[in-house]
ZAMARGU-4260 file (C-alpha; in steps of 0.2 Angstrom, whole numbers, plus 5000, padded with zeros to 4 digits):
<rodrens>
0) 5503/5677/5606 | 5499/5697/5603 | 5518/5700/5596 | 5514/5685/5582 | 5498/5691/5578
5) 5504/5709/5575 | 5518/5701/5566 | 5507/5690/5555 | 5497/5707/5551 | 5508/5716/5548
10) 5515/5703/5534 | 5498/5701/5526 | 5498/5719/5524 | 5516/5721/5517 | 5510/5707/5505
15) 5495/5713/5498 | 5503/5730/5497 | 5516/5722/5483 | 5505/5711/5473 | 5516/5709/5460
20) 5531/5701/5470 | 5517/5691/5481 | 5509/5681/5465 | 5528/5679/5459 | 5533/5671/5475
25) 5516/5661/5479 | 5514/5654/5461 | 5532/5648/5462 | 5531/5640/5478 | 5515/5632/5474
30) 5523/5625/5460 | 5536/5616/5470 | 5526/5614/5485 | 5512/5604/5475 | 5523/5594/5465
35) 5531/5588/5480 | 5516/5587/5488 | 5508/5574/5473 | 5523/5564/5470 | 5522/5561/5489
40) 5504/5556/5489 | 5512/5543/5476 | 5523/5537/5486 | 5511/5536/5500 | 5499/5525/5490
45) 5512/5514/5483 | 5524/5510/5496 | 5518/5518/5513 | 5501/5514/5516 | 5495/5495/5522
50) 5488/5484/5510 | 5471/5481/5514 | 5473/5463/5519 | 5473/5457/5537 | 5490/5459/5543
55) 5499/5460/5525 | 5516/5462/5534 | 5516/5443/5535 | 5510/5441/5518 | 5522/5432/5506
60) 5521/5425/5487 | 5530/5410/5485 | 5540/5406/5466 | 5549/5394/5458 | 5566/5399/5452
65) 5577/5388/5441 | 5594/5398/5437 | 5599/5386/5425 | 5584/5389/5414 | 5586/5407/5417
70) 5571/5407/5426 | 5568/5420/5442 | 5551/5419/5446 | 5541/5406/5437 | 5524/5399/5443
75) 5521/5382/5455 | 5518/5364/5450 | 5503/5359/5459 | 5513/5343/5468 | 5526/5354/5472
80) 5512/5367/5482 | 5505/5354/5491 | 5523/5347/5496 | 5525/5364/5503 | 5510/5366/5512
85) 5512/5349/5521 | 5529/5349/5524 | 5533/5366/5529 | 5534/5373/5547 | 5536/5393/5545
90) 5516/5395/5537 | 5501/5397/5545 | 5492/5393/5530 | 5496/5392/5511 | 5483/5396/5496
95) 5485/5395/5478 | 5479/5404/5462 | 5480/5396/5444 | 5475/5405/5429 | 5459/5402/5421
100) 5451/5413/5405 | 5433/5410/5402 | 5422/5415/5390 | 5404/5421/5395 | 5391/5419/5384
105) 5369/5416/5385 | 5366/5433/5392 | 5372/5445/5380 | 5387/5449/5370 | 5400/5436/5373
110) 5414/5441/5382 | 5431/5432/5386 | 5437/5436/5405 | 5451/5432/5414 | 5449/5421/5432
115) 5457/5413/5444 | 5453/5397/5450 | 5458/5400/5470 | 5460/5387/5483 | 5444/5386/5497
120) 5457/5396/5508 | 5461/5411/5498 | 5450/5424/5504 | 5451/5419/5521 | 5471/5419/5522
125) 5470/5438/5515 | 5456/5440/5529 | 5445/5444/5512 | 5426/5443/5513 | 5415/5445/5499
130) 5401/5462/5501 | 5389/5451/5494 | 5386/5432/5498 | 5401/5420/5504 | 5416/5412/5503
135) 5420/5395/5495 | 5416/5379/5504 | 5428/5367/5506 | 5419/5352/5496 | 5417/5365/5483
140) 5435/5365/5481 | 5436/5346/5477 | 5434/5337/5459 | 5415/5335/5455 | 5410/5348/5467
145) 5396/5361/5464 | 5402/5374/5448 | 5401/5392/5458 | 5409/5408/5454 | 5413/5424/5463
150) 5414/5440/5455 | 5422/5456/5454 | 5416/5471/5459 | 5418/5477/5441 | 5410/5463/5432
155) 5396/5465/5443 | 5395/5481/5439 | 5399/5482/5420 | 5387/5466/5413 | 5377/5463/5427
160) 5371/5482/5431 | 5374/5479/5450 | 5360/5468/5450 | 5360/5461/5470 | 5347/5447/5464
165) 5364/5439/5454 | 5366/5428/5468 | 5361/5411/5465 | 5360/5415/5447 | 5367/5404/5436
170) 5380/5409/5422 | 5388/5401/5406 | 5406/5398/5408 | 5412/5392/5394 | 5396/5383/5389
175) 5396/5377/5408 | 5383/5383/5419 | 5391/5391/5436 | 5380/5397/5451 | 5386/5416/5457
180) 5387/5414/5477 | 5397/5431/5480 | 5404/5447/5473 | 5421/5454/5480 | 5422/5472/5487
185) 5425/5487/5475 | 5441/5491/5484 | 5449/5470/5484 | 5462/5467/5472 | 5476/5455/5473
190) 5490/5455/5461 | 5483/5457/5444 | 5470/5472/5439 | 5462/5462/5427 | 5454/5447/5437
195) 5437/5447/5434 | 5431/5432/5444 | 5434/5416/5456 | 5431/5399/5453 | 5437/5384/5464
200) 5454/5377/5459 | 5447/5359/5463 | 5463/5350/5459 | 5461/5335/5449 | 5471/5319/5454
205) 5481/5319/5439 | 5487/5339/5444 | 5491/5334/5462 | 5504/5324/5453 | 5510/5334/5440
210) 5528/5343/5444 | 5531/5348/5425 | 5517/5359/5424 | 5519/5376/5433 | 5504/5386/5433
215) 5500/5391/5453 | 5501/5407/5461 | 5507/5403/5479 | 5503/5415/5495 | 5506/5410/5512
220) 5504/5418/5528 | 5522/5420/5540 | 5518/5413/5558 | 5521/5427/5571 | 5542/5429/5573
225) 5543/5420/5561 | 5557/5431/5547 | 5556/5429/5527 | 5575/5423/5530 | 5568/5408/5539
230) 5553/5405/5527 | 5564/5404/5514 | 5577/5393/5520 | 5563/5382/5525 | 5555/5382/5507
235) 5572/5381/5499 | 5575/5365/5508 | 5558/5357/5504 | 5562/5361/5488 | 5579/5351/5487
240) 5569/5337/5493 | 5557/5337/5481 | 5570/5340/5466 | 5581/5324/5473 | 5566/5311/5476
245) 5559/5316/5460 | 5572/5318/5447 | 5563/5311/5432 | 5550/5325/5435 | 5560/5341/5442
250) 5577/5346/5437 | 5589/5347/5450 | 5593/5365/5449 | 5576/5368/5456 | 5574/5383/5471
255) 5560/5395/5480 | 5561/5412/5481 | 5548/5420/5496 | 5545/5438/5492 | 5534/5450/5503
260) 5517/5452/5496 | 5522/5472/5497 | 5536/5470/5487 | 5528/5461/5474 | 5513/5471/5473
265) 5523/5488/5471 | 5537/5477/5459 | 5550/5490/5451 | 5539/5505/5457 | 5552/5510/5472
270) 5567/5515/5460 | 5557/5530/5449 | 5545/5533/5462 | 5560/5539/5472 | 5568/5547/5457
275) 5553/5557/5454 | 5553/5562/5473 | 5571/5570/5472 | 5568/5577/5457 | 5551/5587/5464
280) 5563/5590/5479 | 5575/5599/5466 | 5563/5610/5459 | 5556/5614/5476 | 5577/5619/5481
285) 5575/5629/5464 | 5559/5639/5468 | 5565/5642/5484 | 5582/5649/5481 | 5572/5660/5469
290) 5560/5667/5481 | 5576/5669/5492 | 5582/5680/5478 | 5565/5690/5476 | 5566/5694/5495
295) 5585/5698/5496 | 5580/5712/5482 | 5565/5717/5493 | 5575/5717/5508 | 5587/5730/5501
300) 5573/5740/5497 | 5565/5741/5513 | 5584/5746/5521 | 5577/5761/5528 | 5561/5753/5536
305) 5570/5743/5543 | 5584/5754/5549 | 5568/5766/5556 | 5560/5750/5566 | 5578/5746/5574
310) 5581/5765/5578 | 5563/5764/5589 | 5571/5748/5600 | 5567/5734/5585 | 5580/5722/5590
315) 5588/5709/5578 | 5580/5694/5582 | 5562/5704/5582 | 5567/5710/5565 | 5572/5692/5560
320) 5556/5685/5566 | 5546/5699/5558 | 5557/5694/5541 | 5554/5676/5544 | 5535/5677/5547
325) 5533/5685/5530 | 5544/5672/5520 | 5532/5658/5531 | 5517/5668/5526 | 5521/5666/5510
330) 5525/5648/5510 | 5506/5645/5518 | 5499/5654/5502 | 5510/5643/5490 | 5506/5628/5500
335) 5486/5630/5500 | 5487/5634/5484 | 5499/5618/5480 | 5487/5607/5488 | 5475/5611/5474
340) 5490/5607/5461 | 5492/5591/5469 | 5475/5586/5469 | 5472/5591/5452 | 5488/5579/5446
345) 5480/5564/5455 | 5469/5558/5439 | 5486/5559/5429 | 5496/5551/5444 | 5486/5535/5441
350) 5494/5529/5428 | 5508/5526/5439 | 5498/5516/5453 | 5506/5496/5453 | 5492/5485/5442
355) 5493/5477/5460 | 5485/5492/5469 | 5467/5500/5467 | 5471/5519/5460 | 5460/5524/5472
360) 5472/5523/5487 | 5479/5539/5480 | 5470/5552/5490 | 5473/5567/5500 | 5474/5558/5518
365) 5481/5566/5535 | 5498/5559/5532 | 5499/5568/5514 | 5493/5585/5523 | 5503/5584/5536
370) 5517/5581/5524 | 5512/5597/5515 | 5512/5605/5529 | 5528/5601/5533 | 5535/5607/5516
375) 5526/5622/5518 | 5534/5628/5535 | 5551/5621/5532 | 5551/5630/5513 | 5546/5646/5521
380) 5560/5644/5534 | 5574/5638/5521 | 5571/5652/5510 | 5567/5665/5521 | 5580/5661/5536
385) 5595/5670/5525 | 5586/5685/5519 | 5578/5689/5536 | 5597/5689/5541 | 5605/5697/5529
390) 5591/5711/5529 | 5591/5714/5547 | 5608/5718/5547 | 5607/5738/5545 | 5620/5752/5547
395) 5608/5763/5556 | 5620/5780/5551 | 5622/5774/5533 | 5604/5766/5530 | 5595/5785/5538
400) 5605/5798/5526 | 5597/5804/5513 | 5600/5793/5498 | 5611/5779/5507 | 5623/5768/5500
405) 5620/5758/5486 | 5620/5740/5483 | 5627/5729/5471 | 5632/5711/5466 | 5647/5716/5473
410) 5639/5717/5493 | 5638/5700/5504 | 5619/5701/5497 | 5626/5701/5480 | 5637/5687/5482
415) 5622/5678/5491 | 5610/5681/5475 | 5624/5675/5464 | 5627/5659/5474 | 5607/5655/5474
420) 5607/5657/5453 | 5622/5647/5453 | 5612/5633/5464 | 5597/5635/5451 | 5607/5633/5436
425) 5614/5616/5443 | 5601/5609/5449 | 5590/5612/5432 | 5605/5604/5425 | 5605/5589/5433
430) 5585/5587/5429 | 5586/5593/5412 | 5600/5580/5409 | 5588/5565/5418 | 5574/5570/5409
435) 5585/5569/5391 | 5591/5551/5397 | 5574/5545/5399 | 5567/5553/5384 | 5580/5544/5372
440) 5575/5528/5383 | 5557/5529/5380 | 5562/5532/5360 | 5573/5517/5360 | 5562/5504/5370
445) 5548/5507/5356 | 5561/5510/5341 | 5568/5493/5343 | 5550/5487/5337 | 5550/5500/5323
450) 5554/5486/5308 | 5540/5479/5311 | 5528/5495/5306 | 5518/5491/5322 | 5505/5505/5317
455) 5500/5493/5301 | 5496/5479/5314 | 5479/5475/5320 | 5479/5463/5334 | 5464/5453/5341
460) 5462/5438/5353 | 5451/5424/5352 | 5453/5412/5365 | 5446/5396/5359 | 5437/5385/5375
465) 5424/5374/5378 | 5419/5365/5361 | 5435/5366/5352 | 5445/5354/5362 | 5448/5345/5348
470) 5462/5350/5338 | 5454/5348/5319 | 5438/5360/5325 | 5453/5373/5331 | 5460/5370/5314
475) 5446/5372/5303 | 5440/5389/5315 | 5458/5396/5312 | 5456/5393/5293 | 5438/5400/5291
480) 5441/5415/5303 | 5460/5420/5292 | 5450/5417/5274 | 5437/5430/5279 | 5448/5441/5286
485) 5461/5441/5272 | 5447/5443/5258 | 5444/5462/5268 | 5448/5476/5257 | 5462/5484/5264
490) 5471/5470/5273 | 5487/5463/5266 | 5491/5447/5276 | 5485/5439/5292 | 5491/5426/5302
495) 5489/5419/5320 | 5499/5415/5334 | 5500/5410/5354 | 5505/5428/5357 | 5510/5443/5350
500) 5526/5451/5357 | 5525/5457/5375 | 5507/5450/5378 | 5513/5435/5388 | 5529/5437/5397
505) 5530/5417/5398 | 5524/5401/5390 | 5540/5389/5387 | 5544/5370/5389 | 5559/5359/5388
510) 5564/5349/5376 | 5577/5335/5372 | 5593/5341/5360 | 5601/5329/5345 | 5616/5330/5346
515) 5630/5338/5357 | 5621/5343/5373 | 5621/5361/5382 | 5634/5362/5398 | 5627/5355/5413
520) 5622/5372/5419 | 5611/5376/5404 | 5595/5367/5404 | 5587/5365/5385 | 5571/5375/5386
525) 5563/5387/5374 | 5548/5399/5373 | 5534/5391/5363 | 5524/5397/5352 | 5512/5390/5339
530) 5509/5401/5322 | 5501/5402/5306 | 5510/5401/5290 | 5510/5421/5286 | 5513/5423/5303
535) 5534/5431/5300 | 5529/5438/5285 | 5513/5446/5292 | 5522/5455/5307 | 5538/5459/5297
540) 5551/5447/5307 | 5566/5445/5296 | 5573/5426/5292 | 5590/5426/5297 | 5593/5409/5287
545) 5582/5394/5278 | 5563/5395/5276 | 5547/5402/5284 | 5533/5392/5287 | 5523/5386/5273
550) 5505/5379/5271 | 5512/5361/5267 | 5520/5360/5286 | 5505/5352/5290 | 5501/5335/5302
555) 5503/5324/5285 | 5522/5331/5284 | 5539/5332/5292 | 5538/5340/5308 | 5548/5356/5308
560) 5551/5371/5317 | 5558/5389/5318 | 5570/5397/5331 | 5577/5414/5334 | 5592/5420/5332
565) 5596/5417/5352 | 5592/5399/5350 | 5603/5395/5336 | 5618/5403/5345 | 5614/5396/5363
570) 5612/5378/5356 | 5618/5376/5340 | 5635/5390/5342 | 5647/5380/5333 | 5636/5376/5317
575) 5620/5382/5308 | 5603/5379/5316 | 5596/5372/5299 | 5594/5353/5301 | 5595/5352/5320
580) 5583/5340/5329 | 5574/5343/5344 | 5557/5333/5354 | 5547/5335/5368 | 5551/5319/5376
585) 5558/5303/5375 | 5543/5295/5365 | 5539/5308/5353 | 5546/5313/5334 | 5560/5324/5331
590) 5556/5339/5324 | 5569/5347/5312 | 5573/5366/5311 | 5572/5373/5295 | 5573/5391/5298
595) 5581/5406/5309 | 5572/5422/5310 | 5578/5439/5321 | 5574/5441/5339 | 5559/5448/5345
600) 5560/5454/5364 | 5544/5444/5371 | 5548/5443/5390 | 5549/5463/5391 | 5555/5478/5379
605) 5570/5481/5393 | 5574/5461/5396 | 5587/5451/5384 | 5577/5440/5370 | 5576/5424/5376
610) 5577/5406/5367 | 5562/5404/5354 | 5553/5390/5345 | 5538/5393/5332 | 5529/5379/5328
615) 5514/5377/5313 | 5499/5376/5324 | 5495/5362/5313 | 5508/5348/5318 | 5505/5351/5337
620) 5494/5337/5347 | 5493/5342/5364 | 5503/5358/5373 | 5484/5367/5373 | 5493/5380/5384
625) 5502/5386/5368 | 5487/5386/5355 | 5484/5400/5346 | 5474/5413/5351 | 5480/5433/5344
630) 5475/5436/5326 | 5487/5449/5319 | 5483/5457/5303 | 5494/5469/5293 | 5484/5483/5286
635) 5487/5495/5269 | 5478/5508/5278 | 5471/5514/5297 | 5470/5497/5306 | 5457/5501/5317
640) 5444/5504/5303 | 5444/5487/5301 | 5441/5483/5319 | 5422/5480/5318 | 5424/5471/5301
645) 5435/5457/5310 | 5424/5456/5325 | 5410/5454/5313 | 5419/5442/5302 | 5422/5431/5318
650) 5406/5430/5322 | 5402/5424/5306 | 5412/5410/5310 | 5405/5406/5328 | 5391/5419/5334
655) 5396/5412/5353 | 5415/5418/5351 | 5421/5433/5361 | 5434/5446/5352 | 5445/5455/5365
660) 5460/5464/5366 | 5457/5475/5350 | 5471/5485/5346 | 5486/5491/5335 | 5501/5484/5339
665) 5509/5502/5342 | 5495/5504/5356 | 5502/5488/5364 | 5519/5494/5365 | 5512/5510/5372
670) 5504/5500/5386 | 5521/5491/5388 | 5528/5507/5390 | 5516/5517/5402 | 5523/5518/5418
675) 5539/5525/5409 | 5531/5535/5398 | 5521/5545/5413 | 5538/5545/5423 | 5547/5552/5409
680) 5532/5566/5405 | 5533/5570/5424 | 5552/5570/5425 | 5551/5582/5408 | 5539/5594/5417
685) 5547/5595/5434 | 5564/5599/5423 | 5556/5610/5412 | 5549/5621/5427 | 5565/5620/5434
690) 5575/5626/5420 | 5562/5641/5417 | 5563/5645/5436 | 5583/5646/5434 | 5583/5656/5417
695) 5570/5667/5428 | 5582/5667/5443 | 5596/5675/5434 | 5586/5686/5425 | 5582/5693/5439
700) 5599/5695/5446 | 5605/5704/5431 | 5591/5718/5431 | 5594/5719/5450 | 5612/5722/5446
705) 5610/5735/5433 | 5596/5742/5444 | 5606/5745/5458 | 5622/5750/5447 | 5612/5763/5437
710) 5621/5779/5443 | 5640/5768/5442 | 5633/5766/5423 | 5629/5781/5418 | 5647/5788/5425
715) 5653/5777/5415 | 5643/5783/5402 | 5646/5801/5405 | 5665/5799/5404 | 5664/5792/5387
720) 5661/5770/5389 | 5656/5761/5376 | 5639/5755/5377 | 5649/5738/5372 | 5658/5739/5386
725) 5644/5741/5396 | 5635/5726/5387 | 5651/5715/5391 | 5651/5722/5409 | 5633/5716/5413
730) 5634/5699/5403 | 5651/5694/5409 | 5642/5694/5428 | 5628/5685/5423 | 5637/5673/5412
735) 5651/5670/5425 | 5634/5663/5437 | 5629/5655/5421 | 5644/5646/5418 | 5649/5642/5437
740) 5633/5634/5439 | 5633/5622/5422 | 5649/5618/5428 | 5644/5611/5444 | 5629/5602/5437
745) 5638/5593/5424 | 5649/5586/5440 | 5633/5583/5451 | 5623/5574/5435 | 5638/5565/5431
750) 5638/5558/5450 | 5619/5556/5451 | 5612/5549/5434 | 5622/5533/5441 | 5608/5530/5452
755) 5596/5529/5438 | 5605/5519/5426 | 5596/5505/5430 | 5580/5513/5421 | 5589/5516/5406
760) 5588/5507/5390 | 5600/5509/5375 | 5608/5524/5381 | 5623/5526/5395 | 5620/5535/5411
765) 5636/5545/5406 | 5630/5548/5389 | 5643/5562/5382 | 5627/5568/5368 | 5614/5571/5381
770) 5627/5582/5394 | 5635/5591/5379 | 5614/5596/5371 | 5609/5601/5388 | 5623/5610/5393
775) 5624/5621/5376 | 5603/5622/5379 | 5608/5631/5395 | 5621/5641/5391 | 5612/5649/5375
780) 5596/5649/5384 | 5605/5659/5400 | 5615/5671/5389 | 5598/5676/5381 | 5591/5681/5399
785) 5608/5691/5401 | 5607/5701/5386 | 5590/5707/5390 | 5597/5717/5405 | 5612/5720/5396
790) 5607/5729/5382 | 5595/5739/5395 | 5610/5745/5401 | 5616/5752/5385 | 5602/5763/5386
795) 5603/5772/5402 | 5604/5790/5401 | 5618/5796/5413 | 5609/5814/5415 | 5594/5805/5423
800) 5604/5793/5432 | 5618/5806/5439 | 5600/5816/5445 | 5592/5800/5452 | 5609/5797/5462
</rodrens>
């Protein structure tokens, strides 16, 4: 123990007397360890921490699937949910949520909130209880039961000022009184961040028989010792019986998918997070290589000191321990500063936490602290072991002579330094290529909508509830709002639609096709959008064939619709879609296709366009789930400058109508790429750091080479060597390392980028342009880094160099 304390004191004293070396080493390690700790804390929050429910590993989400309709995960019909719940043999309990939207009025500014109708057993199944009040009672979850509501903590804090007297108070939801019976804890979240309240599901007798209206999110708790595979097999069997027993209401291809709740919550986050963890691991390796190079150079300058210690009796293991202690001390200082770096990054990293988790799970807990400690210790050993072994190998006779021998790049220490630089450059190239591919992906995702000029489009949401159940009242509202908004200065055009792109990844229904039918494995199904006549012109969606919708397409004219290119190709593959007909039900009227428009991706920026049909809202009776809600406005100037005026015009039509989701379409698209953008920014930052460390590494090695070979260079110059030859000698040494690193890095990048292929869009994982440009950048900057010490070598004064020698 005394020996260890002595080593620590000696190490600290040595580091204190070399502040430049210590500062560079500690900062390099702090950035590497801090980045690793920050990303691990994100992985810990998203993938490792248990969900805040009772026995979360037994919780699953169940979806309907239909391969024939290209539906992977769909909501569940009420009647199917009831059959699942009563017939299964694998679940302890099963609950459901149905999406609701409420306009809160009567106690301040009208506000639209997203909510869910929950079965009475929903919260107990999760093991969740309100922070204030109580759960729903079974009798409240029945048609005609008491109208009650449980608020989220966010809504309680924001709208009601955290007033504990809210319990028992009536609030108006869509014009109907609901009594507040509870407030959920601040840390409660189930799948969606936007949920503001819950009301009883209270399925009506009609809903209990519906199998063609998928609107439920189903949650279940597995019985003890039941596996996911057993549960899925049981539910799939029940679903097959449902399809067989109800051929008129359920397609024969209906199936089901059982997904663990953890997997559902984390979604597609696992692979991007693993990519970031690998990236910061590479950054840390580069930082270690850089510090190892510094330690090798420092060990060379300390050879006399080490020789003296050996001469007075220190054996090699004692010398290695001393040098390793210094390395671990450096890593400890870097780790401590890295923790500070990690904590300050949490606010930015919260943007990568999936919406099904609360961002407060991103904390510096014991697991993260343990990880940081372990990484610091292993880092100290990793970058310190080779320099310690190299530095402790001394020739006493040689080293104790006055002016003992020179070291250079040709020695074993020089070869090791060169190998470390090659490794740094190779790893930096891998990270730079990955960052370049992600930058192109983000540009391609956003760029596919550039033809719409999204920066000139303002969107706002007006969800019509309560008094707008009659179509005529809704139509009058749309007409008056559009008339007022179009009259505003700076407005080019305006229109209504069910949903602007990417704001509703769903909303489809089946239809009957006139004429040749699709193959048996292809269902007649398409996204359903109801729009006003100027929608396509306002959005900038190109017309491919036929005509746009017009004002004459109303309830008194022939029913018409417009389809997108995907729908036209899918259902009229050998002929023009114009004149084709569809209808919604055997007794319904035929609807004629009058136009084909360009595809606009609705389901996701990187998901293929689905068949989509657009109907003039005045011709649609029923299908209230698809009624227009989004107002889209094309402007001549800054769209956000019109936001107050738009809100004012809507309230002039109906003072109690909430206006929400006001944003430019450009902002909506940015929201759709937020997690990708944050991930890209992080990877670019890590790649840039790796790049700088690699450049510093090659510069340091060349500078050290020039210093160690100063006498030789002086002799060469004294004998008449051309400075250009000296310049070429040093450049050759440096660029050979750089080119070797680039060559190895290209091979590694070609292999490793395959692992991120699923994260890319519009660019190949082996994109030659990216590989070439990154290689050229790295070689060019390496040349500059080599030129500086090479230029200095040509300025060596032979007399001074020989006198020094």
